[in-house]
C-alpha positions in Angstrom: -72.2 50.4 8.8 -70.8 47.7 11.1 -70.7 44.1 9.9 -70.1 41.2 12.3 -68.1 38.1 11.0 -67.3 34.7 12.3 -64.5 32.5 11.0 -65.7 28.9 10.4 -62.2 27.6 10.9 -61.0 29.1 14.2 -64.4 30.4 15.3 -63.1 33.9 15.9 -65.9 36.6 16.0 -65.1 40.2 15.0 -66.7 43.3 13.6 -65.6 45.6 10.8 -66.8 49.1 9.9 -67.7 49.9 6.3 -68.7 53.1 4.6 -71.1 52.5 1.6 -71.2 55.1 -1.1 -74.0 55.1 -3.7 -72.8 56.4 -7.0 -74.4 56.9 -10.4 -72.7 57.5 -13.8 -73.8 59.8 -16.6 -76.1 57.1 -18.0 -78.0 56.6 -14.7 -76.4 53.3 -13.8 -76.1 53.1 -10.0 -73.5 51.2 -8.1 -72.2 50.9 -4.5 -68.6 51.4 -3.4 -67.6 49.8 -0.1 -64.8 51.5 1.9 -63.0 50.1 4.9 -60.6 52.5 6.6 -60.8 54.8 3.5 -59.8 52.0 1.1 -62.1 50.5 -1.5 -62.9 46.9 -0.6 -65.2 44.1 -1.7 -68.6 44.0 -0.1 -68.5 42.2 3.3 -70.3 39.2 2.0 -67.6 38.4 -0.6 -64.0 37.4 0.0 -63.6 38.3 3.7 -60.5 36.9 5.4 -60.1 36.0 9.1 -57.7 38.3 10.8 -56.8 35.5 13.3 -55.9 32.5 11.1 -56.1 34.0 7.5 -58.9 31.5 6.4 -61.4 32.6 3.8 -64.1 30.4 5.4 -65.9 33.3 6.9 -69.6 34.0 7.4 -71.2 37.4 8.1 -74.2 38.3 10.1 -76.8 41.1 9.6 -75.8 44.5 10.9 -76.4 44.7 14.6 -76.5 41.0 15.1 -73.7 40.9 17.8 -75.4 43.7 19.7 -78.4 41.4 20.1 -76.2 38.3 20.8 -73.4 39.4 23.1 -72.6 35.7 24.0 -71.0 35.4 20.5 -68.4 38.1 21.3 -65.1 36.8 22.7 -64.4 37.4 26.4 -61.5 39.4 27.7 -58.1 38.1 26.7 -55.9 36.3 29.2 -53.9 38.6 31.5 -50.2 38.9 30.4 -47.9 36.8 32.5 -45.5 38.7 34.7 -42.0 39.1 33.4 -39.5 36.5 34.9 -36.9 37.8 37.2 -33.5 38.3 35.6 -31.0 35.5 35.8 -28.3 36.2 38.3 -25.9 33.5 37.0 -22.5 34.8 35.9 -22.0 35.0 32.1 -19.1 32.8 30.8 -15.9 34.4 30.0 -15.3 35.4 26.4 -13.6 32.5 24.4 -14.6 29.8 27.0 -17.3 27.2 26.3 -19.8 26.8 29.1 -19.5 23.5 31.0 -23.1 22.3 30.2 -24.2 21.9 26.7 -27.7 21.1 25.6 -27.8 17.5 24.2 -29.4 16.9 20.8 -32.7 15.2 21.0 -32.5 11.5 20.8 -35.3 11.3 18.2 -33.3 13.5 15.8 -30.3 11.3 16.1 -32.4 8.1 15.5 -34.2 9.8 12.5 -30.8 10.6 10.9 -28.7 7.7 12.2 -30.9 4.7 11.2 -31.3 5.6 7.5 -27.5 6.4 7.3 -26.6 3.1 9.0 -29.0 1.2 6.7 -27.6 2.8 3.6 -24.0 2.1 4.6 -24.8 -1.5 5.5 -26.5 -2.0 2.2 -23.6 -0.6 0.2 -21.1 -2.7 2.2 -23.2 -5.8 1.6 -23.5 -5.2 -2.2 -19.8 -4.6 -2.5 -18.9 -7.8 -0.6 -21.3 -9.8 -2.8 -19.9 -8.2 -5.9 -16.3 -9.0 -4.8 -17.3 -12.7 -3.9 -19.0 -13.2 -7.3 -17.1 -11.3 -9.9 -18.7 -11.2 -13.4 -16.6 -12.3 -16.4 
């Protein structure tokens, strides 16, 4: 039995195949066991997880729904980009640092430098005020 699903978070649509086994115990109580890839699982309407984003906000459709509504199925994926050509620049000699280095991003320096400068300035100010007005 094939069940179609849709993730309400990332809107991914997919189908999963289930096998349903109807069992009865010695007392005549009947139950259903749901299998997916040979493993016992919860029924499709309870606790499904999106294989794309991992969300549990998933809805299921009646069996055969996607066959009647092919517009819900995702289109073919994007074609893979061609591999870039290998770089022909010579490698630096062992033990030598390349001439060009990647600079640190300016925002990172500001995010670290400004709080440190404010802290140091505050400490210097409080020490100068304490030295100018000693307590007896």
